N, C-alpha and C positions, 0 to 999 in steps of 0.2 A: 483401485486402479490408479496409476500415476498419470496425471494429466500434464506434466511439465512440458513434454514434447508433443502434446496433442494440439492440433490446430482447431480453431473454431470454424467449422464448415459454414459458409454462407447459407442462410436459410433456403434460398432459392435452389441450392444444389443438394439439399437434404432429400434423399429419396426413400429412406427407411426410418423407422422409429429408433433403431439403434444408432444411426448417425445423429439424429436429433438428441438422443439421450447422452451420447458421448460429448457433443458440443455443449449441452447444458452442464454436464459434470465439469468440463473444462472452464466454462464461464464461472461456475461456483468456486472452483479452486483458485482462479485468478482473483476473484473478488476477495476471498479470504487472504490471499497473499497481499493484496493492496491494502486491506484493512490493517494487517500486521505492519506493513511498511509505513502506513500513515501514523501509527502509534510510535514507531521509531522516530519519525520526523517530529512529531509533537514533543516527544521526550527531549530531543535535541533542541527544539525551540525553547522549551522551558529552561533547560540548562543554560542556553545562551542568554535568555532574558535575565536569569538570576545573576549571571556573570556581569552582564551589562549594568544591572542595578548596583552590584558591588563596586564596579569600576566608577560609576557616577558618585557613589557615596565616598569612596576613597579620594576621588578628585576634589569633591567639595570639602572634605576634611583637611586636605592639603592647603587650601586657600585661607 
């Protein structure tokens, strides 16, 4: 089941186990998406850190 357009129903408004299950599936899918996105950010952070280190070394070598 695709949960991309499924909303997380507020718990107080869940009246059936199906509504709770759907919300839980949506929560799990969003957590997976966020974990994947976090890894993308970490990769970018590592790449920028490496470039910053290279820039500092090049600057120091120019002096």
